[in-house]
C-alpha positions as a Markdown table, in Angstrom:
| # | Residue | x | y | z |
|---|---|---|---|---|
| 1 | Met | 0.1 | 0.0 | 0.0 |
| 2 | Ala | 2.8 | 2.5 | 0.8 |
| 3 | Ala | 4.3 | 1.7 | -2.7 |
| 4 | Val | 1.0 | 2.4 | -4.4 |
| 5 | Gly | 0.5 | 5.7 | -2.2 |
| 6 | Leu | 4.0 | 7.0 | -3.4 |
| 7 | Leu | 3.2 | 6.0 | -7.0 |
| 8 | Leu | 0.1 | 8.2 | -7.1 |
| 9 | Ala | 1.4 | 10.9 | -5.2 |
| 10 | Gly | 1.5 | 13.9 | -7.3 |
| 11 | Cys | -0.6 | 12.5 | -10.0 |
| 12 | Asn | -3.8 | 14.1 | -9.4 |
| 13 | Pro | -5.4 | 16.2 | -12.2 |
| 14 | Gly | -5.6 | 19.9 | -11.6 |
| 15 | Gly | -5.0 | 23.1 | -13.2 |
| 16 | Glu | -6.4 | 26.4 | -14.0 |
| 17 | Gly | -9.8 | 26.0 | -15.6 |
| 18 | Val | -10.6 | 22.7 | -14.2 |
| 19 | Arg | -12.0 | 21.9 | -10.8 |
| 20 | Ser | -11.5 | 18.7 | -9.2 |
| 21 | Glu | -13.2 | 17.5 | -6.0 |
| 22 | Gly | -12.5 | 14.3 | -3.9 |
| 23 | Ala | -9.8 | 13.0 | -1.7 |
| 24 | Ala | -6.5 | 13.6 | -3.2 |
| 25 | Ser | -4.8 | 10.9 | -1.2 |
| 26 | Thr | -6.8 | 8.1 | -2.8 |
| 27 | Thr | -6.8 | 9.4 | -6.4 |
| 28 | Pro | -5.5 | 6.6 | -8.7 |
| 29 | Ala | -4.4 | 9.1 | -11.6 |
| 30 | Pro | -2.1 | 7.4 | -14.1 |
| 31 | Lys | 1.3 | 9.1 | -14.9 |
| 32 | Gly | -0.1 | 10.5 | -18.2 |
| 33 | Ala | -3.4 | 12.0 | -16.7 |
| 34 | Val | -3.1 | 15.7 | -17.3 |
| 35 | Ser | -5.6 | 18.4 | -16.7 |
| 36 | Ser | -5.4 | 21.8 | -18.4 |
| 37 | Ala | -7.8 | 24.8 | -19.1 |
| 38 | Pro | -10.3 | 24.1 | -22.0 |
| 39 | Ser | -11.7 | 27.5 | -21.6 |
| 40 | Pro | -11.3 | 30.5 | -19.3 |
| 41 | Ala | -15.0 | 30.3 | -18.1 |
| 42 | Ser | -15.4 | 26.9 | -18.1 |
| 43 | Thr | -15.6 | 26.3 | -14.4 |
| 44 | Ala | -16.4 | 29.8 | -13.2 |
| 45 | Ala | -19.7 | 29.0 | -11.7 |
| 46 | His | -20.0 | 25.2 | -11.7 |
| 47 | Lys | -22.9 | 23.7 | -9.9 |
| 48 | Lys | -21.7 | 20.9 | -7.3 |
| 49 | Val | -23.1 | 17.5 | -8.0 |
| 50 | Asp | -23.7 | 14.6 | -5.7 |
| 51 | Ala | -21.9 | 12.2 | -7.9 |
| 52 | Val | -22.6 | 9.0 | -5.8 |
| 53 | Gln | -26.3 | 9.7 | -5.9 |
| 54 | Leu | -26.0 | 10.4 | -9.5 |
| 55 | Met | -24.5 | 7.2 | -10.3 |
| 56 | Lys | -26.7 | 5.3 | -8.0 |
| 57 | Asp | -29.5 | 6.6 | -10.1 |
| 58 | Asp | -27.9 | 5.8 | -13.5 |
| 59 | Pro | -29.0 | 2.6 | -15.3 |
| 60 | Lys | -25.9 | 2.7 | -17.5 |
| 61 | Val | -23.5 | 2.4 | -14.3 |
| 62 | Ser | -22.9 | -1.3 | -13.7 |
| 63 | Ala | -24.3 | -3.2 | -10.5 |
| 64 | Asp | -20.4 | -4.1 | -9.8 |
| 65 | Val | -19.7 | -0.3 | -9.7 |
| 66 | Lys | -22.7 | 0.7 | -7.8 |
| 67 | Lys | -21.9 | -2.0 | -5.3 |
| 68 | Ser | -18.5 | 0.0 | -4.4 |
| 69 | Leu | -20.9 | 2.9 | -3.6 |
| 70 | Tyr | -23.1 | 1.1 | -1.1 |
| 71 | Lys | -21.2 | 2.6 | 1.8 |
| 72 | Pro | -18.3 | 5.4 | 2.3 |
| 73 | Cys | -14.5 | 4.0 | 2.5 |
| 74 | Ala | -14.0 | 5.7 | 5.7 |
| 75 | Ala | -16.5 | 8.3 | 7.5 |
| 76 | Asp | -18.2 | 10.0 | 4.9 |
| 77 | Glu | -15.5 | 9.7 | 2.0 |
| 78 | Tyr | -16.8 | 7.6 | -0.8 |
| 79 | Pro | -14.2 | 6.2 | -3.5 |
| 80 | Val | -14.9 | 8.8 | -6.2 |
| 81 | Glu | -13.3 | 11.8 | -7.7 |
| 82 | Val | -15.2 | 14.5 | -9.6 |
| 83 | Thr | -13.8 | 17.1 | -11.8 |
| 84 | Tyr | -15.8 | 20.0 | -13.6 |
| 85 | Ala | -14.7 | 21.1 | -16.8 |
| 86 | Ser | -16.2 | 22.0 | -20.3 |
| 87 | Leu | -15.9 | 19.1 | -22.8 |
| 88 | Thr | -19.1 | 19.1 | -24.8 |
| 89 | Gly | -19.6 | 22.9 | -25.3 |
| 90 | Ser | -22.6 | 23.0 | -22.9 |
| 91 | Lys | -23.3 | 26.3 | -21.0 |
| 92 | Ser | -22.7 | 24.3 | -17.8 |
| 93 | Pro | -19.4 | 22.5 | -17.1 |
| 94 | Asp | -19.5 | 18.7 | -17.6 |
| 95 | Val | -19.1 | 16.4 | -14.7 |
| 96 | Ile | -16.2 | 13.9 | -14.9 |
| 97 | Val | -16.3 | 11.1 | -12.4 |
| 98 | Asn | -13.8 | 8.4 | -11.4 |
| 99 | Val | -14.7 | 5.4 | -9.1 |
| 100 | Met | -11.9 | 3.7 | -7.4 |
| 101 | Thr | -11.9 | 0.7 | -5.0 |
| 102 | Cys | -11.5 | 1.4 | -1.3 |
| 103 | Ala | -8.8 | -1.0 | -0.6 |
| 104 | Asp | -6.1 | 0.1 | -3.2 |
| 105 | Ser | -7.5 | 3.0 | -5.0 |
| 106 | Val | -7.7 | 1.3 | -8.5 |
| 107 | Gly | -9.9 | 2.8 | -11.0 |
| 108 | Ile | -12.8 | 0.7 | -11.9 |
| 109 | Gly | -15.0 | 3.2 | -13.8 |
| 110 | Ser | -15.0 | 6.7 | -15.6 |
| 111 | Tyr | -18.2 | 8.7 | -16.7 |
| 112 | Val | -18.9 | 12.0 | -18.2 |
| 113 | Tyr | -22.1 | 13.6 | -17.4 |
| 114 | Arg | -23.6 | 16.5 | -19.4 |
| 115 | Arg | -26.3 | 18.8 | -17.7 |
| 116 | His | -29.4 | 19.2 | -19.7 |
| 117 | Ala | -32.3 | 21.5 | -19.3 |
| 118 | Gly | -36.0 | 20.7 | -19.7 |
| 119 | Ala | -39.0 | 19.6 | -17.9 |
| 120 | Lys | -36.6 | 18.0 | -15.3 |
| 121 | Asp | -33.2 | 19.5 | -14.8 |
| 122 | Gly | -30.7 | 17.0 | -14.7 |
| 123 | Tyr | -27.5 | 15.3 | -16.3 |
| 124 | Asp | -27.2 | 12.9 | -19.1 |
| 125 | Asn | -24.3 | 10.0 | -19.1 |
| 126 | Val | -22.7 | 10.8 | -22.3 |
| 127 | Tyr | -19.6 | 8.4 | -21.6 |
| 128 | Ala | -18.8 | 5.4 | -19.5 |
| 129 | Asn | -15.9 | 3.1 | -19.3 |
| 130 | Glu | -15.8 | 0.5 | -16.8 |
| 131 | Gln | -12.5 | -1.3 | -17.6 |
| 132 | Pro | -10.2 | -2.0 | -14.8 |
| 133 | Leu | -7.4 | 0.5 | -14.1 |
| 134 | Val | -9.2 | 3.3 | -16.1 |
| 135 | Tyr | -9.0 | 6.9 | -15.3 |
| 136 | Ala | -10.6 | 10.0 | -17.1 |
| 137 | Gly | -9.1 | 13.4 | -17.1 |
| 138 | Val | -9.0 | 16.4 | -19.1 |
| 139 | Asn | -6.1 | 17.5 | -21.5 |
| 140 | Lys | -6.5 | 20.7 | -23.5 |
| 141 | Gly | -10.3 | 20.7 | -23.6 |
| 142 | Glu | -10.5 | 17.0 | -24.7 |
| 143 | Leu | -11.5 | 14.1 | -22.6 |
| 144 | Glu | -8.5 | 11.9 | -21.9 |
| 145 | Ile | -8.9 | 8.2 | -21.0 |
| 146 | Ser | -5.9 | 6.4 | -19.3 |
| 147 | Lys | -5.3 | 2.6 | -18.5 |
| 148 | Gln | -2.4 | 1.2 | -17.0 |
| 149 | Thr | -0.8 | -2.0 | -18.4 |
| 150 | Tyr | 0.7 | -4.6 | -16.6 |
| 151 | Ala | 3.4 | -7.4 | -17.8 |
| 152 | Ala | 3.6 | -10.7 | -16.1 |
| 153 | Gly | 5.3 | -10.2 | -12.7 |
| 154 | Asp | 4.7 | -6.4 | -12.4 |
| 155 | Lys | 3.6 | -5.4 | -8.9 |
| 156 | Val | 0.4 | -3.3 | -8.4 |
| 157 | Cys | 2.7 | -0.3 | -7.7 |
| 158 | Cys | 4.6 | -0.5 | -10.8 |
| 159 | Pro | 2.8 | -1.1 | -14.0 |
| 160 | Ser | 4.9 | -1.5 | -17.3 |
| 161 | Gly | 3.2 | 1.2 | -19.3 |
| 162 | Glu | -0.1 | 3.1 | -20.1 |
| 163 | Asp | -2.4 | 3.3 | -22.9 |
| 164 | Val | -4.1 | 6.8 | -23.5 |
| 165 | Met | -6.8 | 7.7 | -25.7 |
| 166 | Thr | -8.3 | 11.2 | -26.3 |
| 167 | Tyr | -11.8 | 12.0 | -27.4 |
| 168 | Arg | -13.4 | 15.1 | -28.9 |
| 169 | Trp | -17.2 | 15.9 | -28.8 |
| 170 | Ser | -18.8 | 15.7 | -32.1 |
| 171 | Gly | -22.3 | 15.0 | -33.3 |
| 172 | Gly | -23.5 | 14.7 | -29.8 |
| 173 | Arg | -21.1 | 12.1 | -28.8 |
| 174 | Phe | -17.5 | 11.6 | -27.9 |
| 175 | Thr | -15.3 | 10.1 | -31.0 |
| 176 | Pro | -11.7 | 8.9 | -30.7 |
| 177 | His | -9.1 | 11.3 | -31.7 |
| 178 | His | -5.6 | 10.3 | -30.7 |
| 179 | Arg | -4.1 | 7.2 | -29.1 |
| 180 | Tyr | -0.6 | 6.6 | -27.7 |
| 181 | His | 1.1 | 4.0 | -25.6 |
| 182 | Thr | 4.1 | 4.7 | -23.2 |
| 183 | Asp | 6.4 | 1.9 | -21.9 |
| 184 | Tyr | 7.9 | 3.0 | -18.5 |
| 185 | Ser | 11.4 | 2.5 | -17.8 |
| 186 | Lys | 12.1 | 0.1 | -14.8 |
| 187 | Thr | 15.6 | 1.5 | -13.8 |
| 188 | Thr | 15.7 | 3.9 | -10.8 |
| 189 | Val | 18.1 | 4.3 | -8.2 |
| 190 | Asp | 15.7 | 3.7 | -5.3 |
| 191 | Gly | 13.7 | 0.8 | -7.2 |
| 192 | Gly | 10.6 | 2.8 | -7.8 |
| 193 | Thr | 9.0 | 3.4 | -11.2 |
| 194 | Pro | 10.0 | 6.8 | -12.6 |
| 195 | Gly | 7.6 | 9.2 | -14.3 |
| 196 | Asp | 9.3 | 9.2 | -17.7 |
| 197 | Gly | 9.3 | 6.5 | -20.2 |
| 198 | Thr | 9.5 | 6.1 | -24.0 |
| 199 | Gly | 6.2 | 6.6 | -25.8 |
| 200 | Ser | 4.8 | 5.3 | -28.9 |
| 201 | Glu | 1.8 | 6.2 | -31.0 |
| 202 | Gly | -1.0 | 3.7 | -32.1 |
């Protein structure tokens, strides 16, 4: 667990124009997850969302993920991270939600919700990814989905690499835009996994 905590330290997405909420100490952000300002006014007046209840009421969220939201990990802290950013061109910031496991903070689901106005104000699930080790972030105004990859013999703390896919909002949905893969170097003085590596586009 100490190794996992060290690996995850400093990987939280954050930056001007993007607001993140949640326990920073339990965020399993992959090394490539980056958040940057999509627009100066994108989060100027975001409406805070009860992400846990939103997901419990969402039929697109699997039963396995909802099971992890039955009760808090500790006190009133649920294993979720919420980020507000402009991804879909809506007047209101979109809501990016990452769900992790309580035990080891491993990503088990990433979602994007877009606010809609109508007879009943609410949010639509416009993106869902429930692969293991998934993490959603924002990079230059685009949705960025990261997934750590492990080779045989890798420890939980030290994946061999990472797959990243960026998506753009087009025609009322997210469409794949760019993909790349990074192989992490295993050679460090202290035996940990370094933040740099060699990348290859796919």
